[in-house]
Phi, psi and omega in degrees: 000130180277131181276146176287166180298323178296318179295321179295316179297316179298318179299318178295317180296317179296321178297319179295315179298318179298317179297320178296317179296319178296315179299315179298318180298318180292318177299319178298317178298316180297318180294322178298318180290330183279353179301318179252004180225072187298336180262013176278077190254087181235020183301318184294308178298326179290322175298318177297318179302317180294314181296315181298320183287322176293317178297319179294319179298319178294318181295316179295322180296332181278346180279161180281347183245019182302315181294325178294319182291325183276341178092167185274352181296331181302318181299317179298313182294320179294318179298315179296320181295318177296323177296319178294317181297335180280355178261167180289137182296135183096356178288175180297331178297317180291312182294323178296320178292323181298323184260345185236329178224070187299328179297323177288326176299315180298317178295318183296323178300315181292322179293320181290323185274314186249353190052049189296133172287174187300315184292326176297323177295323178295322179296318179293323176297320177297318179300318179296318179298313182296325175300320176298321178296321177301316181291325175296316176296323177296325176296319176297320177301312181300323185278321192234325179132181189292318184296314179296323178296320178296317178296317179300319180299318178294316179299316179295322182294326189258358182294121191297314182293328175294323177296316183293312187276353180297327183268013180278140177274091190203195179275345188300316180303314178300322181290324175298318178296316180298315180294323177297318178295317180295319179295314181294312178297321178295321179294318176299316178299318184296319185269331187246330181068027183264151183291335182298334178297334179298327180293322178293315178298317181297319178301316178297318180295320179295318177299317181294316181296324179283348181253307182221088192306315183297321176291327177300319179296323178287331173291325174299318177298322177299310180300319180294318181295317180295317181296315179296315181296320178297321178295324180284343180272017189291160167254168182300327181296326183255023188297318182296314178299318181295318178297325176296318178297317179296320179297322178299314181295316180297317179297315179297317180299320179296323180285320187275340186305313180300320180295314180296320180295319179293319180294335181261012177291159182301319181294316180294317179296322180294320183286329187252289187294309185291324179299320178293319179298317181295317181298318180289321182290330181286346178276075185289345180282342182287135182279357179240020181287156178240158177292150183288143174236158184266112176239034188273356179209166179298319180295321179293324178296313180300328181277319193257349182298332181287335174295313180289331176299320175298317180298317181298320185280330192235348182258145359291146180293161186294344179264000179269105188230034187282344183213165176304320180296320179293322181294317176294319178296323179294321176297319176297325177296323177295318177298319179300316180297321179295317179297316179294325178296333176273327185284315186299312177299324178296321178291324178294315181294327183253028189301333178272355185236004189303310183288326179296323183272324190215035183306310181300324179291324177296313178299318181297315179299315183298310184290327175293321178300316179294315182300311184283337174291322180290335187253354182280126179249340178213164186292333178296313176296320179299322179296321178292318178294328184298333181301326179292319181292320180294324178299316178292321179298320178296321176295323177295319178300312180297321183289323184274337181268342181239159178218153181299119182278333180272148180291154180296328179228123181243109181295146180278126180288137178282136180281129180280131178301147180297139178088353179261113181290149177277151176286145181296129180088348180276147178293143180243000000 
């Protein structure tokens, strides 16, 4: 359908307003983080990240295969969002979306308020993603320092698959924000051991559960693992606080255990996880299909999840070039190999310090790898999920290759009164 000139002008204006709001929101987030981190100077790489992602979204939209590359889920989410926006605010459609399909709720708000066209929605999705990148860089800052955070911000800004998928109308932007919050809160917990970090972690987990529930549960596991480990790393001075953190994790585990046990029963796994795997594997005509794996029991998951983890990280292989999707996926596979080639030597060199320097990021990468390995049915979905893993891997590279150059405590030099000479060899 051809749009009228008035509709085109309105669409451009809404896109510009959305871009301004997104830019202001990111600047506000950066200023908030810099209040207590004056050397957290990542404005330039984050600005580049925003420009590259908006430009990539516009470029893909202009191609004839843009819808094919992005997948068919966008149509479903847009249709659902328009349906929600057409109902009265506060109805069951709105509340259900807020707690169960948060990505559709975010889209519906913009459609209801601005009647946002598709490209304006993509800009807002990019803004949410970039906010997540800011928080990931902030987590590196908390763990290692300003220089490593600056390097992490540049790596995150320039990662190709992250640039491509940032403008997708999907669940990925919300998940980047959720992962950034868990990483940032976990890093604060790791270094400071304060209870306020739990609120940041909880916010990330709630966003994830309302967007992609199965991944949300694994982010909850990440938060619990980081909190428990942080409590066990206590010193005598912080013993009371640490015991409180451990008590929180134990209490949560006691509450969540029945739900997790039921969700991992053979019947539940057969109805949910295994059914999805079978449906994707039976589609032999798809050029991005993967071989079926058995996830029908807890024992089968422990055995076979590593097979799918390999698929998520490396497929489609770099020599699989049969379709546009495979060619883009192969390029992403090449980027993955480069990132791993930088990460593995860094981990080997720092093998005795990995958890001390980057414990929360290690936990986040591990639990995300398990979550997305269990839910990936084809290489196209795996390629989209891989962007989350690569973002954490890039943060790990920055954290393990760099170290805080300034001392943790820098004594203030006393000013010498005028006219009093300093002693030779004494500090002035």
